C-alpha positions as CSV (number, residue, x, y, z in Angstrom):
1,M,107.9,84.5,98.8
2,K,108.2,83.8,102.6
3,K,105.8,82.2,105.0
4,Y,104.5,83.5,108.3
5,R,102.0,81.4,110.2
6,G,101.1,79.7,107.0
7,I,100.5,83.0,105.3
8,F,102.5,83.8,102.2
9,L,104.4,87.2,102.4
10,K,104.9,88.8,99.1
11,N,108.1,90.6,98.0
12,P,108.0,94.0,96.2
13,N,108.2,92.3,92.8
14,E,105.2,90.0,93.6
15,I,103.2,92.9,94.9
16,S,104.0,94.8,91.7
17,L,102.5,91.9,89.6
18,M,99.5,91.9,91.9
19,H,99.1,95.6,91.5
20,E,98.9,95.2,87.7
21,A,96.4,92.3,88.0
22,N,94.2,94.5,90.2
23,R,94.6,97.5,88.0
24,I,93.1,95.4,85.2
25,V,90.3,94.2,87.5
26,S,89.6,97.8,88.4
27,K,89.4,98.8,84.7
28,I,86.9,96.0,84.1
29,L,84.8,97.2,87.0
30,D,84.9,100.7,85.6
31,A,83.5,99.4,82.3
32,L,80.8,97.4,84.0
33,G,79.7,100.4,86.0
34,E,79.4,102.5,82.8
35,A,77.2,99.8,81.3
36,V,74.7,99.6,84.2
37,R,71.3,100.9,83.3
38,P,67.7,99.6,83.5
39,G,66.9,97.0,80.9
40,V,70.3,95.5,80.5
41,P,70.4,91.7,80.8
42,C,73.2,90.5,83.2
43,S,74.7,88.4,80.4
44,E,75.9,91.6,78.9
45,F,78.2,92.2,81.8
46,E,79.6,88.7,81.4
47,S,80.4,89.5,77.8
48,I,82.2,92.7,78.8
49,C,84.3,90.8,81.2
50,R,85.3,88.1,78.7
51,R,86.2,90.7,76.1
52,L,88.3,92.8,78.4
53,C,90.1,89.8,79.7
54,E,91.0,88.9,76.2
55,E,92.1,92.4,75.4
56,N,94.3,92.6,78.5
57,R,95.7,89.1,78.0
58,V,94.6,87.8,81.4
59,K,92.5,84.9,82.5
60,P,89.2,85.3,84.4
61,A,90.0,84.0,87.9
62,F,86.5,82.7,88.7
63,L,85.7,80.9,85.5
64,G,85.8,77.2,86.4
65,Y,87.0,77.8,89.9
66,L,85.5,75.0,92.0
67,G,83.1,74.6,89.1
68,Y,81.8,78.2,89.0
69,P,80.4,78.6,85.4
70,Y,81.0,82.3,84.7
71,A,83.8,84.9,84.7
72,L,81.8,87.3,86.7
73,C,79.8,87.2,89.9
74,C,76.7,89.5,89.4
75,S,74.4,89.8,92.4
76,V,71.2,91.9,92.3
77,N,69.3,93.3,95.3
78,E,69.0,90.5,97.9
79,E,71.7,88.4,96.3
80,V,74.8,88.8,98.5
81,V,77.5,87.1,96.4
82,H,78.1,84.5,93.6
83,G,75.0,85.6,91.6
84,F,75.0,84.3,88.0
85,P,75.2,86.9,85.1
86,T,72.4,85.3,83.0
87,R,70.3,86.6,80.2
88,D,67.1,86.0,82.1
89,K,68.2,88.3,84.9
90,T,67.6,91.9,83.7
91,L,68.3,95.1,85.7
92,R,65.4,97.3,86.6
93,E,65.1,100.9,87.8
94,G,65.8,101.0,91.5
95,D,67.9,97.8,91.7
96,I,71.4,97.6,93.1
97,V,73.9,95.3,91.4
98,S,77.1,94.0,92.8
99,F,80.0,92.9,90.6
100,D,82.8,90.7,91.9
101,M,85.6,90.2,89.4
102,G,89.0,88.5,89.4
103,V,91.8,87.9,86.9
104,I,95.1,86.0,86.8
105,Y,98.1,88.0,85.5
106,K,101.5,86.3,85.2
107,G,100.6,83.8,87.9
108,F,99.1,86.2,90.4
109,Y,95.5,87.1,91.2
110,G,93.6,90.3,91.3
111,D,90.2,90.5,93.0
112,S,87.8,93.4,93.7
113,A,84.1,94.1,93.9
114,R,81.7,97.1,93.7
115,T,78.0,97.7,94.1
116,F,76.2,100.1,91.6
117,P,72.8,101.8,91.6
118,V,70.5,101.1,88.6
119,G,69.0,104.4,87.8
120,K,67.4,106.2,90.8
121,V,67.4,104.0,93.9
122,S,65.7,104.3,97.3
123,P,67.4,106.3,100.1
124,T,67.9,103.0,102.0
125,A,69.7,101.4,99.1
126,D,71.9,104.5,98.6
127,R,72.8,104.6,102.2
128,L,73.5,100.9,102.3
129,M,76.0,101.3,99.5
130,T,77.6,104.3,101.0
131,V,78.0,102.7,104.4
132,T,79.4,99.5,102.9
133,R,82.0,101.5,101.0
134,E,82.9,103.5,104.1
135,A,83.2,100.3,106.1
136,L,85.6,98.9,103.6
137,M,87.8,102.0,103.8
138,Q,87.6,101.9,107.7
139,G,88.8,98.3,107.6
140,I,91.6,99.1,105.1
141,E,92.9,101.8,107.4
142,Q,93.7,99.2,110.0
143,A,95.8,97.0,107.6
144,R,99.1,98.1,109.1
145,P,102.1,96.1,110.5
146,G,101.7,95.7,114.3
147,N,97.9,95.7,114.1
148,N,95.8,92.6,114.4
149,L,93.7,91.0,111.7
150,Y,90.6,91.6,113.9
151,D,91.4,95.3,114.0
152,I,90.2,95.2,110.4
153,A,87.1,93.2,111.3
154,A,86.2,95.4,114.2
155,A,86.4,98.6,112.1
156,V,84.1,97.1,109.5
157,Q,81.6,95.7,112.0
158,K,81.5,98.8,114.1
159,H,80.8,101.2,111.2
160,A,78.2,99.0,109.6
161,E,76.3,98.1,112.8
162,A,76.4,101.7,114.0
163,A,74.4,102.6,110.9
164,G,71.8,99.9,111.7
165,F,72.9,97.3,109.1
166,G,73.8,93.7,109.3
167,V,77.3,92.1,108.7
168,V,77.3,88.8,106.8
169,R,79.1,86.1,108.7
170,R,79.0,83.2,106.3
171,F,81.3,84.8,103.7
172,V,84.5,86.5,104.5
173,G,87.6,88.1,102.9
174,H,90.9,86.2,102.4
175,G,94.5,86.3,101.7
176,I,95.4,86.4,98.0
177,G,98.5,85.9,95.8
178,A,99.5,83.0,93.6
179,K,96.2,81.5,94.7
180,L,92.8,83.1,94.7
181,H,92.1,82.2,98.3
182,E,95.0,82.0,100.7
183,K,95.4,82.3,104.4
184,P,94.2,84.1,106.5
185,E,90.5,84.5,106.4
186,V,89.5,88.1,106.8
187,P,86.1,88.3,108.6
188,N,84.0,91.5,108.7
189,F,83.1,90.8,112.3
190,V,85.1,89.8,115.4
191,P,84.6,86.1,116.2
192,R,84.2,85.4,119.9
193,G,86.9,83.5,121.7
194,V,89.4,83.6,118.8
195,V,92.8,85.3,118.8
196,G,93.5,87.2,115.6
197,V,96.7,87.1,113.6
198,P,99.2,90.0,114.0
199,L,99.6,91.8,110.7
200,K,103.0,91.8,109.0
201,A,104.4,93.6,106.0
202,G,104.1,91.5,102.8
203,M,100.6,90.2,103.5
204,V,98.1,90.9,100.8
205,L,94.4,90.7,101.8
206,A,91.2,90.8,99.9
207,I,89.0,92.8,102.3
208,E,85.3,92.6,101.3
209,P,82.5,93.7,103.5
210,M,79.1,92.2,102.6
211,I,76.5,94.4,104.4
212,T,72.8,93.9,104.6
213,E,69.8,96.1,105.0
214,G,68.4,93.6,107.6
215,G,69.7,90.5,109.3
216,Y,73.0,88.9,108.5
217,E,71.8,85.4,107.8
218,V,72.0,84.1,104.3
219,E,71.0,81.0,102.3
220,V,72.3,79.5,99.1
221,L,69.8,78.9,96.2
222,A,69.2,75.7,94.3
223,D,71.9,76.6,91.8
224,R,74.4,75.9,94.7
225,W,76.1,79.2,94.2
226,T,73.8,82.3,94.5
227,A,73.7,83.4,98.2
228,V,70.8,85.6,99.2
229,T,69.8,87.3,102.4
230,K,67.4,85.0,104.4
231,D,65.0,87.9,104.9
232,R,65.3,88.9,101.2
233,K,66.4,92.4,102.1
234,L,69.1,94.3,100.2
235,S,72.8,93.5,100.3
236,A,75.8,95.5,99.1
237,H,79.4,94.3,98.5
238,F,82.7,96.3,98.1
239,E,86.1,94.7,98.0
240,H,89.7,95.8,97.5
241,S,92.9,93.8,97.4
242,V,95.3,95.5,99.9
243,A,99.0,95.0,100.5
244,V,100.3,95.5,104.1
245,T,103.5,97.6,103.7
246,P,105.9,99.2,106.3
247,E,104.3,102.5,105.4
248,G,100.7,101.2,105.9
249,P,98.0,99.8,103.6
250,M,98.5,100.0,99.8
251,I,95.2,99.5,97.9
252,L,96.1,97.6,94.7
253,S,92.7,97.7,93.1
254,L,92.2,101.4,92.5
255,S,91.3,102.8,89.1
256,D,93.9,104.8,87.2
């Protein structure tokens, strides 16, 4: 593993291990999506994650990380990220629910997120999810050697804001590898007066737009983890772990 500007560059073997880690994460997210329906307590999703981690012989990446008490981040409606998968939080028709899941496989991390509709959702909620997913893919397309880190950010921001949605500033994507959070930070907006990092083959980035129905400001609740939109409007979250290769972006967290 080499270093470039403090960023760990992965070799093909390390990227292969991360591909397997992310494949498992994707399989878990598939199972979570199949279980989404009105009336399900969010604790059920935590149980699914724990069981599938055991079956695949991986460790949940988030459990105990900086004191986080669950394997899964389960965020509903105005919850942006880090929502708790508790029994007293039950899905209702028309909700949207975001799952953020990570695992550790042979010393390397996988990390991915998706937002799902609960039954029939409003046109606004459906459009928010679609635009957020599209913004992620627009950002991924820019993850190529010779481009700049902020080419990713600009693509995400342009697509989301052109649709009339907000782009969360407080939480951003990140490098990933032998640690869950590595350099560089991967914002979904272009910071003013800051020069971005040129992209180089071997980087692996967790690109994760968090897009809101309204304003981009968020606040953290009394549990010290759950982040919600300040205006309490909806938020969606999609994430892929992506390797920058000489041929272009390689999405590691796709389903089989």
